[in-house]
N, C-alpha and C positions, 0 to 999 in steps of 0.2 A: 342891532348892531348884526351884520352879516360876516363873521369871519371867515378868513379868506385860507385854503386849503392846499397845501403845495405837496405835490407830490416831495416821498422821500429820497434823499442823494445816497445814492449808489456808491461804496466805493468797492472798485474791484480792483483784486490783489495777483498780480504779474506771478503768471508761472515761474518757477526756478531756475526751469531749462530755459527760457523765454530771457529772465534777468540774466542770466548768468552769459550769454550770448551775447546782451547788450553788454555787460561789463567788461566782455573783452576786447574790446575796440576801444578800451581807457588807456592809455598808455600811464603806465605805475607810478608817476605822482599824482594823477587825479583820483586814480584808486584809491588810492591811501588814504585820500580826505571824502569821499565818496565815504568808503567804509567805516571812517574815524567821526560822520556825522548821520549815518544810519544803520543801526544794531545788526537787523536782516542782512546788509551787505558784506559787514564784518563776518558774516557766520558762514553768509556762502563763501568770501576768499581764503577764509581758516579750512573750507573743509574740502576746497578743488585744487591740487596741485598746480594748475595753471596761473589759477588767481592768485593762491600762496606767493607762488615764485615773483610775481611783479611785484605784491607789495613787499615783499625781501628787497628784491633791486628797490624800490624807493626808500627804501627805511637807509639800507645802502649805500645809496647814493650812486645807482650804479644804472644804466641800459642791457639791456640783453644785445648777445651780438649777433657775428653775418649765421654761426653754423646752426644747418637744420636741424629741426627734431628728430629726426629718425637715424642720424648722429649722436646726438647727446638729447637723451629722454629728460626730463622734465624734473623727475627726479633725481636724476644726477647734477645737474645743473643744480637744484634746489641746495644740495648737500653742500654740493661746494661755494655757493655760495655763502653758502650757514659760515663756515668753517672762515672764509674770507672776514667777513662780517666778527666774526667774536676773536681772532687770533690778531687779524691784525693791530685795533687797538690796546689787546695785552701782550704788545711786544712778541707772541709765541709763534716762531721762526719754527717748520717744521723739518727742516733738510739744510743743513750745511756743506760746502765743496768745499778744499781746499786749493788755491793753486799757487805751487811757488816761480811766477813770470819772470825767466832769463834776463839777467842786463845785460849790457843799458838796455833801456826798451822808455817809450810813450807810450802808459795805461791811460784808457780812459771809457766810460762808460757810456753808451748815447745809441738809442733806438732798441732798445732788450737786448747788447749787444756788448761783451768784452773786447776791444780793438785796444792792437799790444802791437806798438813800431816800430820795429828793432834796425840803424843803419848797419851797410854792408857797404860803408864806402861811396860809389856815385849809383846805390841805387839800393832799397830798402827793404826791405819782408814784413810785409801785416797780415797777420793772425788775427779771425773774430772768430769768441766764439759766442754765439747762444745763450741766453741765462733762461732758466729752466721758467715756466711759463703752464701750471696747469688747469689754466683758460683756456691755452691754445694747444693743448692736448702738448703740450714740450713740458715731460716729467723732467727729470735730470738724466735719466736714461736715454732719451733722445733728442739730447740738446744737437745742432749741426755747429760746424766748426771748419773752418778754411785758411787757406794761408794762400798766400799771394806775391812775387815781385812785385815791387811799383817803383817809380819815382822817388827822389828823397820826399817823404813829408815833416812836416814840423806835429802840424795836431793835423783831427778829422771827426767827422761827423757819418753816421749811418741814420737814414730812415728807413727800416724794413718794409712799411707799405708800398713805397715805393720803390724797393730794389734798390736805394741809391748810396751810391757809397761815394763822401767829395773828399779831399782830401787837401793840404795848405802846405805849399813850399816858401817858404822866403828868400830870397836869394838880394846879392845889394850886385849893382853895373854901373858903373862912374861916378858911384860915389853913393848911387840914386835906392832908396830898397825898394825892393817888388815883392809882389805875390805871385807867386803860379795857382791856380785853380785847377785840379784834375777832377773830371766830372765823372765814374764809375758805374757801372754793375756791378751789385753786392755779392750775386753769386758768382760772375767770371771774370772780375776786376777789367772788363774790357766796356770800350765807350758807351754809357749809359744810352737806352734806346731815342726818347724824348729830349738829352744833348743836342745842341747846336755841335755841341763840339767837342773833341775829349780832354783838352785843357783850354786855358785860356791866364794871359798878363796882363797887370796892370801893377804900373810904379803910383805908389804912396806921399811923394814931395817930398819925405826927410830921410834925412842923412843920417838920424842915432840910431843904433841898432834895435830889433824890435825885444824885447825882456821877456814879451808874454802874449802866446796869442790862441783867443778861444773861437771854436766854430758852431753856431748853431741853425740847423733847417728846419724852415716852415715853408711847407709845399712847395711852392714854384719857386721861392726866395732863402737864399741865403743871406747870413748875418756874421761875417767876418771885424771879429774885435781886438787890433792892436794894441798894446799896454810896449809903449816905445823907452827905455832907457830915462831919459830925461823925466819922466813920470806924465807925459799926454799919450790921450789915446786916441785912436782914429777907431771910424765905423764905418766896414764896405756893406752893403745893398749889392745883392744880382741877382735878376733872374738867368737864374740855371738852364733854365730854357731856351729860352735868346739872348741871354750875354748883355742883357741892358746892364750897367753899371752907377752903381757913384757914389761918393763917401762922403759922410761928416763927422765932424768932430766936437763930439761933449760926452758928457759925464758916466752917462749910463744908459744904455736901450732898452727895451724890449720888446720883440714883436709878437702879438699878440695872436694873428695869424698871417696868412699873406696878403692884407688888404690894412693893416691896422698897424702904429707902429707908436711907443710910449719912450717920450726919451725923457730924462729929468736934468737938469739944470741948477746950475748955480751961478744966482747974479749977482758975486764981491760982496756978501755980508749982507741981505736983500731975502724974502724967504724962498728958497729954493720951492723953484715950477716943476711942477709934472705937464707934458703937452704931448697931445695928439694929436697921429698927424695921419692920413689916408696915401697910403705911398703904392695905391693898383699900378701906378703907375710910374717908375722910380721918375722920369724924367718931369713930372712937373708933382715929386711932392710935397703936400700941401698941407696947414694947421686947421683943424678939428677944433679944439679947445685947449685951453689950457687948467688947471686945476694945482689952488695952491695947498705947498706939500705945510704941516702942522708950524705952525711961527714959532717954537721952542727948538727945532730942529735948524738955525740960519750955524749956529758952530760946528757944524756934522758932515759926517761924508756920508751921502746918500746913495744907493746903489739896489739896482732889484734882486731878486730870487725866480727865476722863474718857473714854471711848471713843467716837470715831466713825465704829464700823461698826455695819452695818444690822444686826441680827438674827433679821433672815430672809430669806432672797430674796426680793431685788426683782423685781416683774416684767421676766420679761424678760430673765433675766440669764442666764447660763451658768456660772457658780456662785459662791460668797459667802462671805468669812470663815466656819470653823467658830467657831460662837460657845461652845463650849469651850472656844476659846481664847484668847478676849478676856484680856486683861492691862491690868488697872488702874492706875494712879501716883496713889499717896500723897506730892507734894513737900514737904518740910521746910525753910525758910531758918531759920539760926541769927539770932536778933536780938543777937547779942553781934560777931560778924565776917558775912564775905561769903562764909560758904560754905552749902553745900548738901546736902540730900542725897537720893537718888529714892529710894523702897520700890516695885518692885515685883510684885505679885500676880495668880493668872487668879483673874477675877470670878466663877468656879465655886465656890470655897472660900466664899464668903458668901452664896449662890443658895443654897449649898447646906445653909447654918446650922440652917435649922429644922428642917432632919431628924436632924441628931447631937443626938439628946437626952443622950447620955453627957459631952457639954461643961457645965462648972460657967457660972453665968450670968456671971459676969464667966474673959472667958477669960485669963489672961497671955501678954507677950510671947513667955517663955523655950517657950510650946509651939506658938502660930500664926504664930509666926516661923521654924519650921522650914519652912512653906510659900511663905516669898516670897524675894525677892533685892535687897541696898540697893548702889546706884553713890552714894559721894562723888566732888561732885566741888572738894570744899577742897584736895585732897592736889595739883592739878596745876592750874588755875584759876580764877578770878573766875566766882560762879553771874552778876555781873552782866551777864557776857557771853554766858550760853545766852538763846535764847527756846525758851521750850518747856519740857515736855514734852507730845508729842502723838500720844497713843494711838491707832493704829487697826487692830480687830483682835488679831494676834498679834505687831505689831510697833508702835515706835516712833521715831518722830523728832524732831529739835531742829536750831535754829539754833546753831552756833556762833562769833560774830564779835569772838572775841580776834586769830584770825593775818590779816583782812583786813579791809578797809571794807567788800568783796561779804560778805564772809563764809564757811561752810560749812555746808553740809549735814552730818547724822547723820543715824545708821539704828541702833536697837536688833531684831536682828532674833529673837524667842526661837520657833524651831524646835521644832517639836514631836517629829520623828526627826531629829535632826545625822546624818551620815555617821560624823564624829566628836567626839569631845569639845573643845569650846571654849576657846582660851588667854586666859583672864582678868587683866586687869592689876590692878596696887593699888590703884585706886578701886574693885572690887566687895568692899566690907569685910565681907556676907554673901550667900553664894548656900545658902539650904537645903535639907538632907539630904533634902528631901519637896514644894521646890516642883514640881520636872519643868521649871526654868526652866535654860533653856542659851541664853545670852547672846550673840549673833556683832555683832562690831560692825562697821561702815564708814561712811567719812568721802570728800565729794567737794566741792571748792571751785568754787562758781560760778561759772562761767565771765562773761569779763565783756560778752559779749556779749547773756547771760541779760538781766542786770540793766542793765545801760548804764554810764550815771554814776551809779548813785542806791544808795544802801545801803537793807538789807534793814531795814523794822519790824518784821515781821509774818508767822507762816504760816497758812496753811488744809491743812488735809491732811486726805483722803478715801484710802478703797480708792483708788484710780484716779490721783488728783493731787496736787500741792505745790503750791497758787496760790502767791503771791511776793507779797506786801505790801511794796510799795516807798515808800520815800517819798516822802509827798504835797508836790505841788507848788502852785503860787500858787491854781491855777485847775482843778487835775485830781488823781487819784491813779494812781500809775501800777500796773498788777498785770501779772504776767506766772502762766498757767499752765503747767507741765509734768507728760504726762501717758502714766505709763506702759502699753505693751500698743497703743499704734495704731500703725499702718502708720507705717512708719519717712520721714521727709519727702526728697523727692528735693532 
């Protein structure tokens, strides 16, 4: 018998320089996964700063920003990113800035700014104060401040990426409540260059005064929510560039982006539903799919907590939260008790829903609940002592005021690639097997020097800051801005 002879198969080793050039083409998430599978790739990523930076972006749930390397070298980015990754989960802020805003004023946080609206009879003064962000080169000493005279506003919102400031005035004419939308340039307060008009008026069909108003900007669209004194709620959607608009009445809404809208509706004692709409063209708003919420939420008030992180890189940013890691929260408060539950799910689940053709028109909770996690506050504390939730990127911040007058800050961090499986307490009643959510929790009691003698009423949370809205005083509103990633104060 003649035995065949085969040539030996030779394996060629790719030189390190060539392999590095190949790895540089990978996005941070792919690079991390390749490094986890191959020891040689991992060793190279730990040796070369560019690759190491991309690995750290993946672990931190971030993407690289728009700033050129010549203005911010890799080592500087890596150092700052490491600070963010370590300080945020530990609630270790590195700078505090206290503000005493003169009253009376409407004060809020949006678009990376604190805005103050002060009435002066027939006109207002609007002051905007930029929040610190070392990711964008705005250290506490370099933040910008502006003050403008404006028509009367009751609420406003800012989108710094579009240089946009929108103010809303609520008025009554012939017994009908109306709204006036002012579309202005953020830095000049004049007409925004992309707006069809500087202002626009609409009627609401309501004779009842407005108790509360809130405004959200999402790309080329805005959502104005009006809560009337009789408990009813109306939502105005408008394309601020061409002034196309429509009203809808429902319990709560959340814009995923300028084309997709989520709506929560209770159906009179039946299981509450989550509806996904296409709002690309407001005149032809169409229903895409509905999702059943947990059946035991029937006797509950259900609402959204929208994510405040920017979806794209702010000009000048070194890095920013990866949009694929954005977490949204649905809060359910029991009507019959003081308990509450928070449902966490990645926003990507709903933004990809239009492309999942195999799902039925109504998706049961037993299916899509596998992609979510639920934290129940009824087991350990009363929900009345909780301020929040405030989602930003892949983390959720809230204030627990039960333990002291000052309260304790809490953060739930959903790490995309945790080093080890987190230990969850009994309050996590659901963690879906397909959720990809790995929550880790931490708490820090607010130091007495941070709040002085005031209690905390509300929080404003951004990618870089937690703004404490302290108890209003007779003639001013005290605030404290806690900044992460800033140079440590001496």
